[in-house]
N, C-alpha and C positions, 0 to 999 in steps of 0.2 A: 902697336895695335893690341898686343896681348895685355899690356899694362892698362890700356884703356878699357878693355873688356873686364879685367879684374876690378877696376875702379867702379865700372858700371854695376857689376855683380855685387860688390860690397855696398854701394849706394842702395841698390834695389833691396838687398836683404835687410839693411838698417831701416829703410823706408817701410818695408813690409812688416817688420817687427813693430814699428811705431803704429802702423795702421792696425795691426792686431791688438795692440794695447789700447788704442783709441776705441776699437770695436768692442773690446771687453769692458772698457769703462762705460761706453754707451749702454751696453746690455745691463751692466750692474746698476747704472742710474735708472734705466727703465724698470728694472726689477724693484728697486727701492721705491720708485714712484707708484708702481702698481700695488706694492705692499702697503704703502701709506694710504692710497685710495681705498683699498679693501678694509684696512683697519678703521679708517674714518667712516666708511659706509657701515661697517658693523656697529660702530659706536652710535651712529645716527639711528640705525634700525633699532638698536637696544633702547635708546632714549624714546623713540616713537612708541615702541611696545610698552615701556613703562608708563608713558602718558595714557595710552589706550587702556591699560590695565586699571589705572587710577580712575579714568572716566567710567569704565564699566563697573568698577566697584561702587562708585558714587551713584550711578544709575540704579544698581541693584539694591543698595541701601535705601534709596529714595522709594523705590517700588515696594520694598518690604515695609517701610514706614506707612506708605499709602494703604497697603493691604491690611496692615495692623489697625489703622484708623477706621477703615471701612468695616472690618470685622467687629471692632469695638462698637461702632455706631449701630450695626445690625443687632448686636447683642443687647444694646440699650433699647432699641426699638422693640425687640421681641420681649424683653423684660417688662417694658411699659404695657405692651399688648396683654401679656399674661396677668399683670397686676389689675388692668382694667377689667379683664374677664373674671378675675377672682372677686372683685368688688361687687359685681352684678350678681 
């Protein structure tokens, strides 16, 4: 009976050790998965921000070109008005 108890205790301690190892392995794997997801998310967010920055830069350059064209046209109109007034 005592030998049976020792065998059971030995089996239980070996089983618990392997359960602990399995649990540690599961936790490590979960940590690796979470780390990979966070890294991938950060890369995706960084890429989205770069795309948005490029779009904003393009929009601002286009607006600057439009404003420049409008101001040049207004200057030309004012110049023509002044020339026509000077001729009279």
